[in-house]
TORGULO-885248 format. One record per atom (N, C-alpha, C): residue in three letters; residue number from 0; x negated, y negated, z negated; atom name. Coordinates in nm, 2 decimals. Each point is the difference from the previous one (the first is absolute). Example, Ala and Ser with C-alpha at 12.3 -4.5 7.8 and 13.67 -1.06 7.14 Angstrom:
2
ALA,0,-1.32,0.57,-0.78,N
ALA,0,0.09,-0.12,0.00,CA
ALA,0,-0.09,-0.12,0.00,C
SER,1,0.04,-0.11,0.07,N
SER,1,-0.09,-0.11,0.00,CA
SER,1,0.08,-0.11,-0.08,C
***
This chain:
89
MET,0,-0.56,-0.54,-0.46,N
MET,0,0.05,0.13,0.12,CA
MET,0,-0.09,0.02,0.05,C
GLY,1,0.03,0.13,0.01,N
GLY,1,-0.11,0.10,0.10,CA
GLY,1,0.06,0.12,0.09,C
LEU,2,-0.04,0.09,0.08,N
LEU,2,0.02,0.08,0.04,CA
LEU,2,0.03,0.13,-0.08,C
ASN,3,0.09,0.09,0.05,N
ASN,3,0.06,0.13,-0.11,CA
ASN,3,0.07,-0.06,-0.15,C
GLU,4,0.03,-0.13,0.01,N
GLU,4,0.09,-0.01,-0.12,CA
GLU,4,0.13,0.03,-0.01,C
THR,5,0.02,0.04,-0.06,N
THR,5,0.16,0.05,-0.04,CA
THR,5,0.10,-0.12,-0.08,C
TYR,6,0.12,-0.01,0.04,N
TYR,6,0.05,-0.12,-0.09,CA
TYR,6,0.17,0.05,0.01,C
VAL,7,0.08,-0.03,-0.09,N
VAL,7,0.15,0.04,-0.01,CA
VAL,7,0.04,-0.10,0.01,C
LEU,8,0.12,-0.08,0.06,N
LEU,8,0.08,-0.08,0.01,CA
LEU,8,0.06,-0.02,-0.10,C
HIS,9,0.00,-0.12,-0.07,N
HIS,9,0.11,-0.04,-0.09,CA
HIS,9,0.12,-0.12,0.06,C
ARG,10,-0.02,-0.04,0.18,N
ARG,10,0.09,-0.07,0.07,CA
ARG,10,-0.03,0.08,0.11,C
SER,11,0.14,0.00,0.09,N
SER,11,-0.02,0.05,0.14,CA
SER,11,-0.06,-0.08,0.07,C
ILE,12,-0.07,0.00,0.08,N
ILE,12,-0.09,-0.03,0.11,CA
ILE,12,0.05,0.04,0.13,C
TRP,13,-0.02,-0.12,0.13,N
TRP,13,0.03,0.04,0.15,CA
TRP,13,-0.14,0.08,0.03,C
GLY,14,0.01,0.08,0.09,N
GLY,14,-0.12,0.04,0.10,CA
GLY,14,0.05,0.00,0.13,C
ILE,15,-0.13,0.04,0.08,N
ILE,15,0.05,0.01,0.17,CA
ILE,15,-0.08,0.11,0.03,C
HIS,16,0.08,0.12,0.03,N
HIS,16,-0.02,0.14,0.05,CA
HIS,16,-0.04,0.02,0.13,C
SER,17,-0.11,0.02,0.03,N
SER,17,0.00,0.02,0.18,CA
SER,17,0.01,0.12,0.04,C
VAL,18,0.12,0.07,0.06,N
VAL,18,0.04,0.13,0.07,CA
VAL,18,0.05,-0.01,0.12,C
GLY,19,-0.02,0.09,0.09,N
GLY,19,0.02,0.03,0.12,CA
GLY,19,-0.03,-0.18,0.10,C
GLY,20,-0.05,-0.09,-0.03,N
GLY,20,-0.03,-0.15,0.08,CA
GLY,20,0.09,-0.05,-0.07,C
HIS,21,0.09,0.01,-0.07,N
HIS,21,0.05,-0.09,-0.12,CA
HIS,21,-0.01,-0.02,-0.11,C
ARG,22,0.01,-0.13,-0.07,N
ARG,22,-0.03,-0.05,-0.12,CA
ARG,22,0.11,-0.05,-0.09,C
PRO,23,0.09,0.09,-0.03,N
PRO,23,0.10,-0.05,-0.11,CA
PRO,23,-0.05,-0.01,-0.13,C
ALA,24,0.06,-0.11,-0.07,N
ALA,24,-0.03,-0.03,-0.08,CA
ALA,24,0.09,0.08,-0.10,C
ILE,25,-0.07,0.06,-0.13,N
ILE,25,0.07,0.08,-0.08,CA
ILE,25,-0.01,-0.06,-0.16,C
LYS,26,0.06,0.05,-0.09,N
LYS,26,0.00,-0.07,-0.13,CA
LYS,26,-0.08,0.13,-0.11,C
VAL,27,-0.09,-0.03,-0.02,N
VAL,27,-0.04,0.12,-0.13,CA
VAL,27,0.04,-0.02,-0.12,C
PRO,28,0.09,0.07,-0.05,N
PRO,28,0.08,-0.01,-0.12,CA
PRO,28,-0.08,-0.02,-0.12,C
VAL,29,0.04,-0.04,-0.10,N
VAL,29,-0.03,-0.04,-0.18,CA
VAL,29,-0.05,0.17,-0.02,C
GLY,30,-0.09,0.02,-0.06,N
GLY,30,-0.04,0.11,-0.03,CA
GLY,30,-0.10,0.09,0.07,C
ALA,31,0.00,-0.06,0.13,N
ALA,31,-0.10,0.05,0.11,CA
ALA,31,-0.13,0.02,-0.03,C
THR,32,-0.06,0.11,0.01,N
THR,32,-0.16,0.01,-0.02,CA
THR,32,-0.10,0.00,0.14,C
ILE,33,-0.08,-0.11,0.02,N
ILE,33,-0.06,-0.04,0.14,CA
ILE,33,-0.12,-0.02,-0.02,C
THR,34,-0.09,0.05,0.07,N
THR,34,-0.15,0.01,0.02,CA
THR,34,-0.05,-0.10,0.08,C
THR,35,-0.07,-0.12,-0.02,N
THR,35,-0.08,-0.03,0.09,CA
THR,35,-0.09,0.07,0.10,C
VAL,36,-0.02,-0.05,0.12,N
VAL,36,-0.09,0.11,0.10,CA
VAL,36,-0.08,-0.08,0.09,C
ALA,37,0.04,-0.12,0.05,N
ALA,37,-0.07,-0.05,0.12,CA
ALA,37,0.02,-0.17,-0.02,C
GLY,38,-0.07,-0.07,0.05,N
GLY,38,0.03,-0.13,0.04,CA
GLY,38,-0.08,-0.12,-0.05,C
PRO,39,0.01,-0.10,-0.02,N
PRO,39,-0.09,-0.15,-0.06,CA
PRO,39,0.08,0.02,-0.11,C
LEU,40,-0.10,0.01,-0.12,N
LEU,40,0.02,0.01,-0.14,CA
LEU,40,0.00,-0.13,-0.04,C
ASP,41,-0.07,-0.10,0.06,N
ASP,41,-0.03,-0.16,-0.04,CA
ASP,41,0.11,-0.09,0.05,C
GLY,42,0.03,-0.09,-0.03,N
GLY,42,0.09,-0.06,0.07,CA
GLY,42,0.17,0.03,-0.04,C
LEU,43,0.07,-0.06,0.05,N
LEU,43,0.15,0.04,-0.01,CA
LEU,43,0.05,0.06,0.14,C
ARG,44,-0.05,0.09,0.05,N
ARG,44,0.02,0.06,0.14,CA
ARG,44,0.08,0.14,-0.06,C
GLN,45,0.03,0.07,0.11,N
GLN,45,0.08,0.11,0.01,CA
GLN,45,-0.10,0.12,-0.06,C
ILE,46,0.03,0.12,-0.08,N
ILE,46,-0.10,0.09,0.00,CA
ILE,46,0.09,0.11,0.05,C
ASN,47,-0.04,0.13,0.02,N
ASN,47,0.06,0.10,0.02,CA
ASN,47,-0.02,0.09,-0.10,C
VAL,48,0.15,0.08,-0.08,N
VAL,48,0.02,0.07,-0.09,CA
VAL,48,0.02,0.16,0.05,C
SER,49,0.03,0.06,-0.07,N
SER,49,0.07,0.16,0.02,CA
SER,49,0.09,-0.01,-0.12,C
TRP,50,0.12,0.04,0.06,N
TRP,50,0.13,0.00,-0.09,CA
TRP,50,0.09,0.15,0.09,C
GLU,51,-0.01,0.09,-0.08,N
GLU,51,0.10,0.09,0.04,CA
GLU,51,-0.06,0.10,0.13,C
GLY,52,-0.12,0.00,0.03,N
GLY,52,-0.05,0.02,0.10,CA
GLY,52,0.01,-0.08,0.12,C
LYS,53,0.06,-0.14,-0.01,N
LYS,53,-0.02,-0.09,0.09,CA
LYS,53,-0.12,-0.09,-0.03,C
MET,54,-0.03,-0.07,0.12,N
MET,54,-0.10,-0.11,-0.01,CA
MET,54,0.08,-0.11,0.01,C
ILE,55,-0.03,-0.09,-0.09,N
ILE,55,0.08,-0.14,0.04,CA
ILE,55,-0.06,-0.14,-0.04,C
ALA,56,0.03,-0.09,0.07,N
ALA,56,-0.09,-0.13,0.00,CA
ALA,56,0.06,-0.06,-0.11,C
VAL,57,-0.04,-0.09,-0.14,N
VAL,57,0.08,-0.05,-0.07,CA
VAL,57,-0.11,-0.14,0.01,C
PHE,58,0.08,-0.12,-0.09,N
PHE,58,-0.06,-0.08,-0.03,CA
PHE,58,-0.11,-0.01,-0.14,C
LYS,59,-0.12,-0.02,0.00,N
LYS,59,-0.07,0.04,-0.13,CA
LYS,59,0.05,-0.10,-0.10,C
CYS,60,0.03,-0.12,0.05,N
CYS,60,0.06,-0.07,-0.14,CA
CYS,60,0.13,0.03,-0.08,C
ASP,61,0.09,0.10,0.08,N
ASP,61,0.12,0.07,-0.01,CA
ASP,61,-0.06,0.12,-0.11,C
LEU,62,-0.09,0.09,0.05,N
LEU,62,-0.04,0.12,-0.11,CA
LEU,62,-0.04,-0.06,-0.10,C
GLN,63,-0.09,-0.12,-0.02,N
GLN,63,-0.04,-0.07,-0.11,CA
GLN,63,0.11,-0.03,-0.07,C
GLU,64,0.06,-0.05,0.03,N
GLU,64,0.13,-0.05,-0.10,CA
GLU,64,0.12,0.10,-0.04,C
ARG,65,0.01,0.10,0.08,N
ARG,65,0.11,0.07,-0.03,CA
ARG,65,-0.04,0.16,-0.01,C
ALA,66,-0.13,0.02,-0.05,N
ALA,66,-0.04,0.14,-0.03,CA
ALA,66,-0.08,-0.01,-0.09,C
ASN,67,0.00,0.12,-0.05,N
ASN,67,-0.11,0.01,-0.13,CA
ASN,67,-0.10,0.14,0.06,C
LEU,68,-0.11,-0.06,-0.07,N
LEU,68,-0.13,0.11,0.02,CA
LEU,68,0.01,0.07,-0.06,C
ILE,69,0.02,0.14,0.07,N
ILE,69,0.01,0.13,-0.12,CA
ILE,69,-0.17,0.07,0.04,C
ARG,70,-0.06,-0.02,0.08,N
ARG,70,-0.15,0.10,0.01,CA
ARG,70,-0.09,-0.06,0.10,C
GLU,71,-0.08,-0.10,-0.03,N
GLU,71,-0.09,-0.06,0.04,CA
GLU,71,-0.09,0.08,0.12,C
ALA,72,-0.07,-0.06,0.07,N
ALA,72,-0.08,0.06,0.14,CA
ALA,72,-0.12,0.04,-0.10,C
VAL,73,-0.04,0.12,0.04,N
VAL,73,-0.14,0.07,-0.07,CA
VAL,73,-0.10,-0.05,0.09,C
VAL,74,-0.12,-0.04,-0.06,N
VAL,74,-0.12,-0.06,0.05,CA
VAL,74,-0.09,0.07,0.00,C
GLY,75,-0.10,0.02,0.13,N
GLY,75,-0.11,0.10,-0.03,CA
GLY,75,-0.11,0.00,-0.10,C
PRO,76,-0.09,0.04,-0.03,N
PRO,76,-0.12,-0.01,-0.09,CA
PRO,76,-0.05,-0.12,0.04,C
ARG,77,-0.05,-0.10,-0.06,N
ARG,77,-0.10,-0.08,0.04,CA
ARG,77,-0.10,-0.01,-0.12,C
LYS,78,-0.10,-0.07,0.08,N
LYS,78,-0.16,-0.01,-0.11,CA
LYS,78,0.03,-0.12,-0.10,C
SER,79,-0.06,0.03,-0.15,N
SER,79,0.03,-0.09,-0.10,CA
SER,79,-0.18,-0.07,0.02,C
LYS,80,0.05,-0.08,-0.06,N
LYS,80,-0.15,-0.10,-0.03,CA
LYS,80,-0.12,0.11,-0.03,C
GLN,81,0.03,0.10,-0.07,N
GLN,81,-0.09,0.06,-0.04,CA
GLN,81,-0.07,0.15,0.10,C
GLY,82,0.12,-0.01,0.12,N
GLY,82,-0.04,0.13,0.08,CA
GLY,82,0.07,0.07,0.03,C
ASN,83,0.10,0.05,-0.13,N
ASN,83,0.08,0.10,-0.05,CA
ASN,83,0.12,0.02,0.08,C
ALA,84,0.03,0.08,0.10,N
ALA,84,0.12,0.03,0.06,CA
ALA,84,0.13,-0.01,-0.10,C
ARG,85,0.10,-0.05,0.01,N
ARG,85,0.10,0.00,-0.08,CA
ARG,85,0.13,-0.02,0.09,C
LYS,86,0.10,0.03,-0.04,N
LYS,86,0.14,-0.02,0.06,CA
LYS,86,0.09,-0.10,-0.05,C
VAL,87,0.06,-0.07,0.08,N
VAL,87,0.05,-0.13,-0.08,CA
VAL,87,0.15,0.03,0.04,C
CYS,88,0.08,-0.03,-0.09,N
CYS,88,0.16,0.05,0.00,CA
CYS,88,0.07,-0.14,0.04,C
***
């Protein structure tokens, strides 16, 4: 899992949305498209995703179990063993 990856939910998930000093739990519905934005992508902690212009914290394990990856993160150019730059997607 990486940053700027886009997922579509096949099961709803709960997230926390911080707004005006409050942190209400909101349900992100089946079929929603979300994009990973920030967070520790290793381990089982919460990560930040963008959904309908809102920043929401969700558990990484929920995202892995209840969503399908539809667009992988774009990785910048890396040097190959021959020294030629190539783009890895």
